GUSEKOL-956977 format. One record per residue (C-alpha): x, y, z. Coordinates in pm, 1 decimal. Example, Ala and Ser with C-alpha at 12.3 -4.5 7.8 and 13.67 -1.06 7.14 Angstrom:
BEGIN
<drenvo x="1230.0" y="-450.0" z="780.0"/>
<drenvo x="1367.0" y="-106.0" z="714.0"/>
This chain:
BEGIN
<drenvo x="-1848.5" y="2294.0" z="-321.6"/>
<drenvo x="-1808.3" y="2087.4" z="-7.3"/>
<drenvo x="-2043.0" y="1827.5" z="136.8"/>
<drenvo x="-2069.0" y="2023.2" z="460.9"/>
<drenvo x="-2237.6" y="2323.5" z="301.0"/>
<drenvo x="-2599.7" y="2436.0" z="278.0"/>
<drenvo x="-2568.2" y="2462.0" z="-100.0"/>
<drenvo x="-2474.5" y="2095.5" z="-128.4"/>
<drenvo x="-2721.1" y="1968.7" z="131.8"/>
<drenvo x="-3032.8" y="2150.8" z="15.8"/>
<drenvo x="-2980.5" y="2221.9" z="-354.9"/>
<drenvo x="-2717.8" y="2008.4" z="-525.8"/>
<drenvo x="-2773.8" y="1672.8" z="-353.3"/>
<drenvo x="-3157.0" y="1676.2" z="-371.4"/>
<drenvo x="-3138.1" y="1774.4" z="-740.0"/>
<drenvo x="-2891.6" y="1492.0" z="-815.7"/>
<drenvo x="-3101.0" y="1231.0" z="-632.6"/>
<drenvo x="-3419.7" y="1346.8" z="-806.3"/>
<drenvo x="-3256.3" y="1328.0" z="-1149.6"/>
<drenvo x="-3082.5" y="998.5" z="-1074.7"/>
<drenvo x="-3383.3" y="805.8" z="-946.1"/>
<drenvo x="-3622.7" y="946.6" z="-1205.8"/>
<drenvo x="-3390.0" y="846.0" z="-1492.9"/>
<drenvo x="-3401.0" y="508.2" z="-1668.3"/>
<drenvo x="-3107.3" y="277.1" z="-1602.4"/>
<drenvo x="-2942.5" y="335.9" z="-1939.4"/>
<drenvo x="-2871.6" y="703.5" z="-1861.1"/>
<drenvo x="-2797.2" y="684.9" z="-1487.6"/>
<drenvo x="-2422.4" y="695.4" z="-1547.0"/>
<drenvo x="-2472.5" y="993.0" z="-1777.5"/>
<drenvo x="-2658.1" y="1171.6" z="-1497.8"/>
<drenvo x="-2375.8" y="1095.2" z="-1255.6"/>
<drenvo x="-2107.3" y="1201.2" z="-1504.1"/>
<drenvo x="-2270.2" y="1535.5" z="-1588.2"/>
<drenvo x="-2362.6" y="1621.8" z="-1230.1"/>
<drenvo x="-2011.3" y="1526.4" z="-1116.3"/>
<drenvo x="-1863.6" y="1767.3" z="-1370.1"/>
<drenvo x="-2097.3" y="2039.9" z="-1241.2"/>
<drenvo x="-1990.0" y="1961.1" z="-885.0"/>
<drenvo x="-1622.2" y="1986.3" z="-979.6"/>
<drenvo x="-1670.3" y="2296.3" z="-1194.8"/>
<drenvo x="-1843.3" y="2487.9" z="-918.0"/>
<drenvo x="-1513.6" y="2607.4" z="-775.0"/>
<drenvo x="-1263.8" y="2568.6" z="-1061.9"/>
<drenvo x="-1437.0" y="2523.3" z="-1401.0"/>
<drenvo x="-1115.8" y="2557.4" z="-1602.2"/>
<drenvo x="-960.5" y="2256.0" z="-1428.7"/>
<drenvo x="-1225.4" y="2024.7" z="-1568.1"/>
<drenvo x="-996.6" y="2015.6" z="-1873.0"/>
<drenvo x="-716.2" y="1858.4" z="-1666.5"/>
<drenvo x="-940.9" y="1587.2" z="-1526.7"/>
<drenvo x="-1092.7" y="1517.4" z="-1870.0"/>
<drenvo x="-746.9" y="1499.1" z="-2028.4"/>
<drenvo x="-640.1" y="1236.7" z="-1775.5"/>
<drenvo x="-968.6" y="1050.4" z="-1822.4"/>
<drenvo x="-962.8" y="1047.6" z="-2203.5"/>
<drenvo x="-594.1" y="955.1" z="-2218.3"/>
<drenvo x="-632.6" y="655.9" z="-1989.0"/>
<drenvo x="-954.5" y="547.4" z="-2157.7"/>
<drenvo x="-778.6" y="514.4" z="-2493.1"/>
<drenvo x="-469.1" y="358.2" z="-2339.0"/>
<drenvo x="-699.0" y="104.5" z="-2176.5"/>
<drenvo x="-849.5" y="20.8" z="-2515.5"/>
<drenvo x="-499.6" y="-33.6" z="-2654.8"/>
<drenvo x="-413.7" y="-264.3" z="-2365.4"/>
<drenvo x="-735.3" y="-456.0" z="-2430.6"/>
<drenvo x="-635.1" y="-552.9" z="-2782.7"/>
<drenvo x="-598.6" y="-931.8" z="-2810.6"/>
<drenvo x="-269.0" y="-961.9" z="-3000.3"/>
<drenvo x="-62.2" y="-675.7" z="-2861.5"/>
<drenvo x="293.4" y="-770.4" z="-2765.5"/>
<drenvo x="423.1" y="-767.1" z="-2408.5"/>
<drenvo x="670.4" y="-493.4" z="-2494.4"/>
<drenvo x="402.9" y="-264.2" z="-2634.7"/>
<drenvo x="179.1" y="-330.5" z="-2335.4"/>
<drenvo x="456.9" y="-226.4" z="-2101.0"/>
<drenvo x="528.5" y="81.5" z="-2311.9"/>
<drenvo x="161.6" y="187.4" z="-2297.8"/>
<drenvo x="158.5" y="161.0" z="-1919.4"/>
<drenvo x="481.8" y="359.8" z="-1887.7"/>
<drenvo x="353.1" y="639.2" z="-2115.2"/>
<drenvo x="21.4" y="653.9" z="-1930.7"/>
<drenvo x="190.4" y="676.1" z="-1591.1"/>
<drenvo x="429.5" y="943.1" z="-1717.9"/>
<drenvo x="142.4" y="1155.7" z="-1849.9"/>
<drenvo x="-50.5" y="1126.4" z="-1524.3"/>
<drenvo x="249.8" y="1197.3" z="-1305.2"/>
<drenvo x="356.4" y="1487.6" z="-1526.8"/>
<drenvo x="16.5" y="1652.7" z="-1485.4"/>
<drenvo x="21.9" y="1589.5" z="-1112.5"/>
<drenvo x="383.6" y="1697.4" z="-1080.5"/>
<drenvo x="342.0" y="2021.4" z="-1277.1"/>
<drenvo x="44.5" y="2150.2" z="-1082.9"/>
<drenvo x="148.5" y="2019.8" z="-742.8"/>
<drenvo x="527.7" y="2039.0" z="-736.8"/>
<drenvo x="648.2" y="2286.3" z="-1002.7"/>
<drenvo x="650.8" y="2591.1" z="-775.7"/>
<drenvo x="808.8" y="2388.6" z="-494.3"/>
<drenvo x="1096.6" y="2295.0" z="-726.2"/>
<drenvo x="1126.3" y="2650.9" z="-857.5"/>
<drenvo x="1145.2" y="2799.8" z="-507.3"/>
<drenvo x="1411.7" y="2548.6" z="-402.8"/>
<drenvo x="1617.2" y="2598.0" z="-721.5"/>
<drenvo x="1603.8" y="2974.5" z="-669.0"/>
<drenvo x="1710.0" y="2936.6" z="-306.3"/>
<drenvo x="1992.5" y="2695.0" z="-390.8"/>
<drenvo x="2134.1" y="2862.6" z="-702.0"/>
<drenvo x="2038.8" y="3224.0" z="-639.7"/>
<drenvo x="1830.2" y="3233.7" z="-956.8"/>
<drenvo x="1503.5" y="3422.6" z="-999.6"/>
<drenvo x="1288.8" y="3183.2" z="-1201.0"/>
<drenvo x="930.0" y="3310.2" z="-1172.1"/>
<drenvo x="685.5" y="3063.0" z="-1013.6"/>
<drenvo x="372.5" y="2958.6" z="-1198.6"/>
<drenvo x="145.0" y="3063.0" z="-908.7"/>
<drenvo x="-121.2" y="2826.6" z="-1042.6"/>
<drenvo x="-377.0" y="2703.7" z="-788.8"/>
<drenvo x="-373.5" y="2331.3" z="-723.3"/>
<drenvo x="-663.3" y="2155.5" z="-897.9"/>
<drenvo x="-889.1" y="2019.4" z="-624.6"/>
<drenvo x="-867.8" y="1643.5" z="-585.3"/>
<drenvo x="-594.3" y="1593.8" z="-847.2"/>
<drenvo x="-396.5" y="1364.7" z="-614.6"/>
<drenvo x="-700.5" y="1141.6" z="-570.5"/>
<drenvo x="-839.9" y="1113.7" z="-922.4"/>
<drenvo x="-490.0" y="1076.9" z="-1071.6"/>
<drenvo x="-424.7" y="773.5" z="-852.7"/>
<drenvo x="-764.6" y="628.8" z="-941.8"/>
<drenvo x="-705.5" y="669.0" z="-1313.9"/>
<drenvo x="-360.3" y="513.5" z="-1281.6"/>
<drenvo x="-506.3" y="217.9" z="-1092.4"/>
<drenvo x="-727.2" y="145.2" z="-1394.1"/>
<drenvo x="-436.8" y="125.9" z="-1640.2"/>
<drenvo x="-229.2" y="-88.9" z="-1406.4"/>
<drenvo x="-522.7" y="-322.1" z="-1330.0"/>
<drenvo x="-591.8" y="-369.8" z="-1702.2"/>
<drenvo x="-221.3" y="-430.6" z="-1768.1"/>
<drenvo x="-207.7" y="-692.1" z="-1491.6"/>
<drenvo x="-524.3" y="-859.2" z="-1612.7"/>
<drenvo x="-713.7" y="-802.3" z="-1286.0"/>
<drenvo x="-967.5" y="-588.0" z="-1472.7"/>
<drenvo x="-1098.8" y="-579.2" z="-1827.3"/>
<drenvo x="-1053.3" y="-274.2" z="-2048.1"/>
<drenvo x="-1357.3" y="-48.4" z="-2022.8"/>
<drenvo x="-1500.2" y="5.1" z="-2370.6"/>
<drenvo x="-1777.0" y="240.7" z="-2266.2"/>
<drenvo x="-1625.9" y="588.6" z="-2233.4"/>
<drenvo x="-1915.5" y="708.9" z="-2020.7"/>
<drenvo x="-1870.6" y="432.0" z="-1763.9"/>
<drenvo x="-1500.9" y="508.3" z="-1736.0"/>
<drenvo x="-1564.1" y="882.0" z="-1713.0"/>
<drenvo x="-1814.4" y="816.1" z="-1435.2"/>
<drenvo x="-1553.8" y="613.7" z="-1246.3"/>
<drenvo x="-1299.8" y="897.6" z="-1254.7"/>
<drenvo x="-1537.8" y="1190.0" z="-1200.4"/>
<drenvo x="-1783.2" y="1031.4" z="-953.0"/>
<drenvo x="-1849.3" y="1323.6" z="-719.5"/>
<drenvo x="-1881.5" y="1141.7" z="-382.6"/>
<drenvo x="-1512.8" y="1046.7" z="-383.4"/>
<drenvo x="-1378.1" y="1291.3" z="-641.8"/>
<drenvo x="-1204.0" y="1552.3" z="-431.0"/>
<drenvo x="-1093.8" y="1365.4" z="-118.0"/>
<drenvo x="-1136.6" y="993.2" z="-163.7"/>
<drenvo x="-1152.9" y="722.7" z="-54.4"/>
<drenvo x="-920.0" y="632.2" z="-341.6"/>
<drenvo x="-1125.2" y="376.9" z="-533.4"/>
<drenvo x="-926.1" y="121.0" z="-730.4"/>
<drenvo x="-1091.3" y="38.4" z="-1060.4"/>
<drenvo x="-1094.2" y="-336.7" z="-1002.8"/>
<drenvo x="-1310.8" y="-292.3" z="-690.4"/>
<drenvo x="-1580.1" y="-90.4" z="-865.0"/>
<drenvo x="-1577.7" y="-210.1" z="-1227.0"/>
<drenvo x="-1878.7" y="-438.8" z="-1187.4"/>
<drenvo x="-2075.9" y="-175.2" z="-997.9"/>
<drenvo x="-2043.0" y="68.3" z="-1286.7"/>
<drenvo x="-2258.3" y="-162.9" z="-1498.8"/>
<drenvo x="-2474.6" y="-345.9" z="-1244.9"/>
<drenvo x="-2593.5" y="-195.6" z="-919.3"/>
<drenvo x="-2918.2" y="-179.5" z="-728.6"/>
<drenvo x="-3027.7" y="61.8" z="-458.4"/>
<drenvo x="-3260.1" y="-92.2" z="-202.0"/>
<drenvo x="-3445.9" y="105.3" z="63.0"/>
<drenvo x="-3221.5" y="-52.2" z="326.1"/>
<drenvo x="-2907.8" y="46.3" z="133.6"/>
<drenvo x="-3032.3" y="402.3" z="80.2"/>
<drenvo x="-3121.3" y="433.9" z="450.4"/>
<drenvo x="-2775.9" y="303.5" z="542.6"/>
<drenvo x="-2623.3" y="565.2" z="314.2"/>
<drenvo x="-2827.4" y="848.2" z="468.4"/>
<drenvo x="-2732.4" y="729.9" z="815.3"/>
<drenvo x="-2363.1" y="710.5" z="724.9"/>
<drenvo x="-2371.5" y="1053.6" z="559.4"/>
<drenvo x="-2528.4" y="1218.1" z="865.5"/>
<drenvo x="-2270.8" y="1059.0" z="1096.5"/>
<drenvo x="-1992.6" y="1193.1" z="873.6"/>
<drenvo x="-2152.6" y="1537.7" z="856.2"/>
<drenvo x="-2180.5" y="1552.2" z="1235.0"/>
<drenvo x="-1819.1" y="1438.9" z="1277.7"/>
<drenvo x="-1702.1" y="1712.1" z="1040.6"/>
<drenvo x="-1925.5" y="1997.5" z="1155.7"/>
<drenvo x="-1987.1" y="1935.6" z="1524.7"/>
<drenvo x="-1656.1" y="1775.9" z="1624.5"/>
<drenvo x="-1378.3" y="1865.1" z="1378.5"/>
<drenvo x="-1481.1" y="2228.4" z="1335.2"/>
<drenvo x="-1516.4" y="2292.9" z="1707.7"/>
<drenvo x="-1188.8" y="2132.8" z="1814.2"/>
<drenvo x="-1029.0" y="2303.0" z="1513.4"/>
<drenvo x="-1107.2" y="2637.7" z="1674.8"/>
<drenvo x="-896.6" y="2534.5" z="1973.9"/>
<drenvo x="-603.8" y="2432.8" z="1752.0"/>
<drenvo x="-641.3" y="2751.1" z="1546.6"/>
<drenvo x="-623.6" y="2961.9" z="1860.5"/>
<drenvo x="-317.2" y="2784.9" z="2001.4"/>
<drenvo x="-123.7" y="2759.2" z="1673.0"/>
<drenvo x="-180.2" y="3127.8" z="1595.4"/>
<drenvo x="38.4" y="3214.9" z="1895.2"/>
<drenvo x="413.5" y="3199.0" z="1866.7"/>
<drenvo x="547.3" y="2860.6" z="1989.2"/>
<drenvo x="797.0" y="3051.4" z="2204.2"/>
<drenvo x="506.3" y="3177.1" z="2416.4"/>
<drenvo x="343.7" y="2837.9" z="2478.1"/>
<drenvo x="375.3" y="2629.4" z="2790.6"/>
<drenvo x="441.4" y="2258.2" z="2743.1"/>
<drenvo x="87.1" y="2167.5" z="2850.3"/>
<drenvo x="-66.2" y="2419.2" z="2608.7"/>
<drenvo x="150.2" y="2286.8" z="2323.6"/>
<drenvo x="39.5" y="1929.3" z="2396.1"/>
<drenvo x="-325.3" y="2039.8" z="2417.6"/>
<drenvo x="-280.6" y="2206.3" z="2079.7"/>
<drenvo x="-140.3" y="1904.0" z="1898.5"/>
<drenvo x="-403.0" y="1679.9" z="2057.9"/>
<drenvo x="-665.4" y="1920.6" z="1923.0"/>
<drenvo x="-505.9" y="1903.3" z="1576.8"/>
<drenvo x="-501.1" y="1523.0" z="1591.6"/>
<drenvo x="-871.7" y="1515.1" z="1664.6"/>
<drenvo x="-947.8" y="1781.5" z="1404.6"/>
<drenvo x="-772.4" y="1606.5" z="1118.6"/>
<drenvo x="-922.2" y="1270.1" z="1213.7"/>
<drenvo x="-1282.8" y="1383.4" z="1241.1"/>
<drenvo x="-1243.3" y="1618.0" z="944.0"/>
<drenvo x="-1106.6" y="1353.1" z="708.9"/>
<drenvo x="-1290.3" y="1047.8" z="841.9"/>
<drenvo x="-1610.8" y="1250.4" z="849.0"/>
<drenvo x="-1563.4" y="1339.1" z="483.0"/>
<drenvo x="-1491.4" y="972.6" z="404.8"/>
<drenvo x="-1810.1" y="871.2" z="587.7"/>
<drenvo x="-2007.7" y="1122.4" z="382.5"/>
<drenvo x="-1850.3" y="993.5" z="60.8"/>
<drenvo x="-1925.5" y="631.2" z="150.1"/>
<drenvo x="-2279.8" y="727.8" z="247.9"/>
<drenvo x="-2338.0" y="910.3" z="-81.5"/>
<drenvo x="-2203.5" y="607.8" z="-267.0"/>
<drenvo x="-2454.7" y="384.1" z="-90.5"/>
<drenvo x="-2739.4" y="619.0" z="-183.4"/>
<drenvo x="-2635.8" y="579.9" z="-548.2"/>
<drenvo x="-2576.9" y="203.0" z="-535.3"/>
<drenvo x="-2197.9" y="195.1" z="-488.1"/>
<drenvo x="-2009.4" y="28.8" z="-205.8"/>
<drenvo x="-1673.0" y="194.1" z="-148.8"/>
<drenvo x="-1409.5" y="39.2" z="75.2"/>
<drenvo x="-1363.4" y="174.2" z="426.4"/>
<drenvo x="-1100.5" y="443.6" z="477.5"/>
<drenvo x="-1066.4" y="448.4" z="857.5"/>
<drenvo x="-1090.5" y="184.6" z="1129.0"/>
<drenvo x="-1057.1" y="344.2" z="1473.8"/>
<drenvo x="-694.7" y="452.5" z="1415.0"/>
<drenvo x="-645.8" y="608.4" z="1758.8"/>
<drenvo x="-706.9" y="271.6" z="1921.9"/>
<drenvo x="-384.2" y="142.0" z="1758.7"/>
<drenvo x="-113.0" y="-18.9" z="1973.2"/>
<drenvo x="174.9" y="41.0" z="1735.0"/>
<drenvo x="250.3" y="264.7" z="1439.1"/>
<drenvo x="224.7" y="-39.7" z="1212.3"/>
<drenvo x="-125.1" y="-95.1" z="1348.3"/>
<drenvo x="-209.1" y="275.7" z="1310.5"/>
<drenvo x="-126.3" y="276.5" z="940.1"/>
<drenvo x="-344.5" y="-26.3" z="883.0"/>
<drenvo x="-631.0" y="183.4" z="1019.9"/>
<drenvo x="-565.5" y="537.7" z="889.8"/>
<drenvo x="-638.5" y="644.1" z="528.1"/>
<drenvo x="-667.1" y="277.3" z="435.9"/>
<drenvo x="-730.7" y="342.6" z="67.4"/>
<drenvo x="-403.3" y="536.7" z="27.5"/>
<drenvo x="-204.6" y="271.8" z="213.0"/>
<drenvo x="-364.3" y="1.0" z="-0.5"/>
<drenvo x="-281.8" y="193.6" z="-319.7"/>
<drenvo x="85.0" y="232.0" z="-228.5"/>
<drenvo x="103.2" y="-132.7" z="-119.7"/>
<drenvo x="-50.9" y="-265.8" z="-442.4"/>
<drenvo x="111.6" y="-30.6" z="-694.7"/>
<drenvo x="447.2" y="63.8" z="-536.9"/>
<drenvo x="555.2" y="-159.3" z="-245.1"/>
<drenvo x="473.2" y="-497.7" z="-400.9"/>
<drenvo x="610.9" y="-406.2" z="-748.5"/>
<drenvo x="934.7" y="-295.6" z="-578.5"/>
<drenvo x="961.6" y="-645.5" z="-435.2"/>
<drenvo x="776.1" y="-603.0" z="-106.1"/>
<drenvo x="919.5" y="-841.5" z="150.4"/>
<drenvo x="1024.8" y="-1109.2" z="-98.4"/>
<drenvo x="1395.9" y="-1030.3" z="-137.2"/>
<drenvo x="1539.6" y="-1014.2" z="211.1"/>
<drenvo x="1515.2" y="-778.7" z="503.8"/>
<drenvo x="1736.8" y="-500.1" z="366.3"/>
<drenvo x="1542.3" y="-461.7" z="42.6"/>
<drenvo x="1219.9" y="-476.8" z="240.3"/>
<drenvo x="1339.3" y="-191.0" z="462.3"/>
<drenvo x="1445.8" y="3.1" z="151.5"/>
<drenvo x="1101.9" y="-49.8" z="-0.2"/>
<drenvo x="928.9" y="69.1" z="317.2"/>
<drenvo x="1139.0" y="385.0" z="323.6"/>
<drenvo x="1076.7" y="458.9" z="-45.4"/>
<drenvo x="703.2" y="412.3" z="-5.8"/>
<drenvo x="689.9" y="645.8" z="291.6"/>
<drenvo x="894.6" y="916.7" z="126.2"/>
<drenvo x="644.8" y="900.6" z="-163.0"/>
<drenvo x="353.1" y="896.5" z="81.5"/>
<drenvo x="487.8" y="1207.9" z="248.3"/>
<drenvo x="541.9" y="1407.1" z="-69.4"/>
<drenvo x="202.4" y="1291.8" z="-202.8"/>
<drenvo x="42.3" y="1495.5" z="74.5"/>
<drenvo x="195.2" y="1820.4" z="-36.6"/>
<drenvo x="480.9" y="2005.9" z="-201.8"/>
<drenvo x="663.7" y="2105.9" z="113.1"/>
<drenvo x="963.0" y="1977.5" z="307.2"/>
<drenvo x="754.9" y="1913.1" z="617.5"/>
<drenvo x="553.3" y="1644.8" z="436.1"/>
<drenvo x="874.0" y="1478.3" z="321.4"/>
<drenvo x="997.9" y="1483.2" z="682.2"/>
<drenvo x="661.5" y="1347.8" z="798.2"/>
<drenvo x="686.9" y="1054.8" z="557.5"/>
<drenvo x="1051.7" y="994.7" z="652.7"/>
<drenvo x="960.0" y="1001.1" z="1022.6"/>
<drenvo x="694.1" y="735.0" z="989.0"/>
<drenvo x="909.2" y="533.6" z="749.6"/>
<drenvo x="1189.6" y="519.6" z="1007.7"/>
<drenvo x="948.4" y="429.1" z="1288.7"/>
<drenvo x="793.7" y="151.7" z="1077.5"/>
<drenvo x="1139.2" y="17.1" z="990.6"/>
<drenvo x="1226.3" y="15.8" z="1362.3"/>
<drenvo x="905.8" y="-173.1" z="1440.0"/>
<drenvo x="961.9" y="-419.2" z="1158.3"/>
<drenvo x="1318.6" y="-482.8" z="1269.3"/>
<drenvo x="1282.5" y="-504.6" z="1647.1"/>
<drenvo x="1010.9" y="-275.8" z="1785.5"/>
<drenvo x="706.8" y="-501.7" z="1746.8"/>
<drenvo x="883.5" y="-783.5" z="1929.8"/>
<drenvo x="965.3" y="-548.3" z="2216.2"/>
<drenvo x="608.7" y="-416.3" z="2229.2"/>
<drenvo x="470.4" y="-766.1" z="2275.1"/>
<drenvo x="647.9" y="-782.2" z="2611.3"/>
<drenvo x="471.3" y="-482.0" z="2765.6"/>
<drenvo x="107.2" y="-430.2" z="2874.2"/>
<drenvo x="-152.0" y="-321.9" z="2620.0"/>
<drenvo x="-190.9" y="24.7" z="2775.1"/>
<drenvo x="182.0" y="87.9" z="2735.5"/>
<drenvo x="165.9" y="-11.8" z="2368.0"/>
<drenvo x="-129.5" y="220.8" z="2318.3"/>
<drenvo x="46.0" y="510.1" z="2495.0"/>
<drenvo x="358.5" y="449.1" z="2285.1"/>
<drenvo x="152.0" y="466.0" z="1964.0"/>
<drenvo x="-40.5" y="778.6" z="2064.6"/>
<drenvo x="272.4" y="972.6" z="2161.8"/>
<drenvo x="447.6" y="888.1" z="1832.8"/>
<drenvo x="132.2" y="971.5" z="1635.2"/>
<drenvo x="107.3" y="1312.6" z="1805.1"/>
<drenvo x="473.8" y="1385.4" z="1735.7"/>
<drenvo x="409.3" y="1292.1" z="1372.7"/>
<drenvo x="123.4" y="1541.9" z="1349.3"/>
<drenvo x="364.1" y="1822.7" z="1440.3"/>
<drenvo x="559.4" y="1747.6" z="1121.2"/>
<drenvo x="232.0" y="1750.5" z="928.9"/>
<drenvo x="88.2" y="2068.3" z="1078.3"/>
<drenvo x="375.4" y="2312.5" z="1019.0"/>
<drenvo x="509.6" y="2386.0" z="672.1"/>
<drenvo x="746.2" y="2642.3" z="823.8"/>
<drenvo x="1037.5" y="2432.6" z="953.4"/>
<drenvo x="1167.1" y="2681.8" z="1215.6"/>
<drenvo x="813.9" y="2712.5" z="1354.7"/>
<drenvo x="790.6" y="2333.0" z="1361.2"/>
<drenvo x="1115.3" y="2310.9" z="1554.4"/>
<drenvo x="995.4" y="2576.9" z="1797.5"/>
<drenvo x="674.6" y="2383.3" z="1857.2"/>
<drenvo x="869.7" y="2064.5" z="1935.2"/>
<drenvo x="1077.5" y="2272.0" z="2177.7"/>
<drenvo x="760.2" y="2400.5" z="2346.3"/>
<drenvo x="623.5" y="2046.7" z="2380.3"/>
<drenvo x="949.5" y="1945.5" z="2548.9"/>
<drenvo x="918.8" y="2238.1" z="2791.2"/>
<drenvo x="1254.7" y="2371.6" z="2673.4"/>
<drenvo x="1148.3" y="2714.8" z="2545.5"/>
<drenvo x="1188.8" y="2899.4" z="2875.7"/>
<drenvo x="817.3" y="2893.2" z="2960.1"/>
<drenvo x="666.7" y="2717.0" z="3264.4"/>
<drenvo x="525.9" y="2367.6" z="3210.2"/>
<drenvo x="175.3" y="2507.0" z="3258.2"/>
<drenvo x="1.2" y="2828.5" z="3354.7"/>
<drenvo x="-348.4" y="2955.8" z="3421.1"/>
<drenvo x="-425.1" y="2964.8" z="3048.7"/>
<drenvo x="-333.6" y="2595.5" z="3015.5"/>
<drenvo x="-573.5" y="2506.5" z="3296.7"/>
<drenvo x="-841.0" y="2730.9" z="3145.5"/>
<drenvo x="-810.8" y="2557.0" z="2808.0"/>
<drenvo x="-841.6" y="2216.2" z="2974.1"/>
<drenvo x="-1141.1" y="2325.4" z="3181.6"/>
<drenvo x="-1335.6" y="2492.0" z="2901.0"/>
<drenvo x="-1273.5" y="2211.3" z="2651.3"/>
<drenvo x="-1304.9" y="1913.4" z="2886.5"/>
<drenvo x="-1654.4" y="1810.8" z="2772.3"/>
<drenvo x="-1562.4" y="1840.0" z="2404.0"/>
<drenvo x="-1244.5" y="1636.9" z="2456.1"/>
<drenvo x="-1442.4" y="1363.5" z="2633.4"/>
<drenvo x="-1683.4" y="1347.8" z="2339.1"/>
<drenvo x="-1391.4" y="1332.6" z="2096.0"/>
<drenvo x="-1221.9" y="1050.2" z="2284.0"/>
<drenvo x="-1547.3" y="852.8" z="2301.3"/>
<drenvo x="-1627.4" y="913.1" z="1933.5"/>
<drenvo x="-1279.3" y="815.6" z="1814.5"/>
<drenvo x="-1324.8" y="456.9" z="1934.4"/>
<drenvo x="-1688.5" y="389.0" z="1834.3"/>
<drenvo x="-1873.9" y="62.0" z="1865.8"/>
<drenvo x="-1905.6" y="-159.2" z="1559.5"/>
<drenvo x="-2130.9" y="11.7" z="1307.3"/>
<drenvo x="-2460.8" y="-154.6" z="1221.3"/>
<drenvo x="-2541.5" y="-208.1" z="855.6"/>
<drenvo x="-2911.9" y="-152.7" z="902.4"/>
<drenvo x="-3111.0" y="143.9" z="1015.7"/>
<drenvo x="-3199.4" y="-67.6" z="1323.1"/>
<drenvo x="-3346.7" y="41.9" z="1656.8"/>
<drenvo x="-3658.8" y="175.0" z="1488.6"/>
<drenvo x="-3767.0" y="525.7" z="1572.3"/>
<drenvo x="-3493.1" y="585.4" z="1829.9"/>
<drenvo x="-3215.9" y="572.6" z="1571.6"/>
<drenvo x="-3421.1" y="781.6" z="1330.1"/>
<drenvo x="-3464.9" y="1048.0" z="1599.3"/>
<drenvo x="-3093.3" y="1035.5" z="1684.7"/>
<drenvo x="-2985.2" y="1093.1" z="1326.2"/>
<drenvo x="-3249.8" y="1362.6" z="1287.1"/>
<drenvo x="-3106.2" y="1546.7" z="1587.7"/>
<drenvo x="-2751.7" y="1518.5" z="1451.2"/>
<drenvo x="-2862.8" y="1652.1" z="1112.5"/>
<drenvo x="-3055.3" y="1939.9" z="1272.4"/>
<drenvo x="-2759.5" y="2038.5" z="1492.0"/>
<drenvo x="-2519.5" y="2019.6" z="1196.6"/>
<drenvo x="-2739.4" y="2238.2" z="980.1"/>
<drenvo x="-2792.1" y="2483.4" z="1266.2"/>
<drenvo x="-2413.7" y="2511.3" z="1299.3"/>
<drenvo x="-2368.7" y="2566.8" z="924.8"/>
<drenvo x="-2632.7" y="2841.3" z="911.9"/>
<drenvo x="-2412.8" y="3063.7" z="1127.3"/>
<drenvo x="-2071.8" y="2908.1" z="1058.3"/>
<drenvo x="-1767.3" y="3122.0" z="991.5"/>
<drenvo x="-1514.9" y="2839.6" z="1049.8"/>
<drenvo x="-1568.9" y="2544.4" z="817.2"/>
<drenvo x="-1232.6" y="2439.8" z="668.2"/>
<drenvo x="-1157.9" y="2108.8" z="501.7"/>
<drenvo x="-795.5" y="2014.0" z="558.2"/>
<drenvo x="-753.2" y="1761.0" z="278.7"/>
<drenvo x="-867.2" y="1991.2" z="-4.0"/>
<drenvo x="-508.3" y="2109.5" z="-38.5"/>
<drenvo x="-389.9" y="1754.7" z="-108.8"/>
C-alpha cells in the first residue's frame, strides 16, 4: 500500500484517523501499532515476522542496557550482538543473492539464489531500530520499558517504508507525550497534499519522459536527448522521494509527531558538499552520527578523515541496493567530496555563484546516471551518448520535439524544486484552502485513471 493510492487516501487513512482520535490516550499507541502492522501486511504479510523479530530483539537488548549495574564490557557486547543481528537480517534479504551471483560468476559455481523478495522498508526500519540501541548505549536516550511504545516507534506507518529515518532520541518523548492541535493537524494536511501533488502530478509525469527515453538503446540517443533523459530522471527521483517524505511528515503531524526534514532544496546547491547537506538529510545524519563520527570523523588528521569519508560513501552506496552501480555511485560521490574537502571548495569560492551552481548540477546529473542503470554496459553507453561520442548527431528533430512538448512541465519542475520558505500555518485564509483543494482534486483525478504510479525508493 502506497500513500499515493485511492485505497490509502479514502479507506485506510480515514479509518486510522477515526480510530485514533476516538480512542482514549492510553490506547492511542496501540491503535497506531496495530494499524501500522495492517499497513505493512497489506503487501507482504509474511515479512511482518522479520520486522517483529528486529523489534523484539532490540527491545530486550535495550532493557539489558538499561540495567543499573551492568559492566562496560557487557554493555559493549550487547550492542555488538544487536548490530550483528540487525545487519545479518538486512544482509541476508538484501545482499545474499548479489553475493551468490558474483561468487557464481567468479568461481564458475552454480549456487542457487534464494530469489526471496526484499522486505519493503527493511533498510529504513533496521537503521531506526539500530539507532535506538546505540542511543541507549551512549546514554543519549533511556531504555524504553514499554514494549508497545517501542513497537510503535519501529512500525509507525508514516515513515515505515521510506523514511525519513527517525532516530529514537529525537522521538522518544513524543511517544509518551504529544498533542494534536487544529493548527498542527491543518499543517499536516497541507504538507501531505503538497507531497501527494509532487509525487503524482510532477514525479509521475516527468517519469514518463524518462521511461520513454531510457527504454531506447543508448546507442540510438543523441547527446541532447540523453541529457534531457537524465534531467527528467533527476526531477523524477527528487519529486518522487521528497514528495513521499512530505506525505510522511504531514501524516506525522496529523498524529502529533514532528519528524525532522529530509530535503532542503537540494538542486539549489552550489557544491556537492552542499547538495548532500540538503538531500536525504536523515540518511546523511544517520551515517554521520553512527558511522563517520565513531570512525573518528575529522579528529585524527586529514588522511583519516578522507578515509572515513570514503568508507561512509561506499556504505551509503551499497545501502541503496545490492548492485555494483550503487557501489560505484557511492564511490563517485565519495571521491568528489574528498576532492572538495581537499581543494575543491577553496577553488569554488573564487568563481561566481552561477558557476558553482552549474558545477554542482552537472556533477549531480552525472551521479544519477550511476544510480539509474544497474546494467554497467548500458550505463557506460549512456555516458557515451551524453558525451556525443556514440556516432549519433548532437541533436535531431526528436530532441527538439521532446524539449517543445515538455517545456511547460520542465518550467514547473524547475520552479517547484526551489520553493519559497514553507509557512507553518495554514495562512492566507480561503485562498490557501482553495489551492490545496485544487491540488488534491487534480491528484485524485490523476490516480483514478493512472497506469504509471511507481515509487522508486520501495526497492531500497
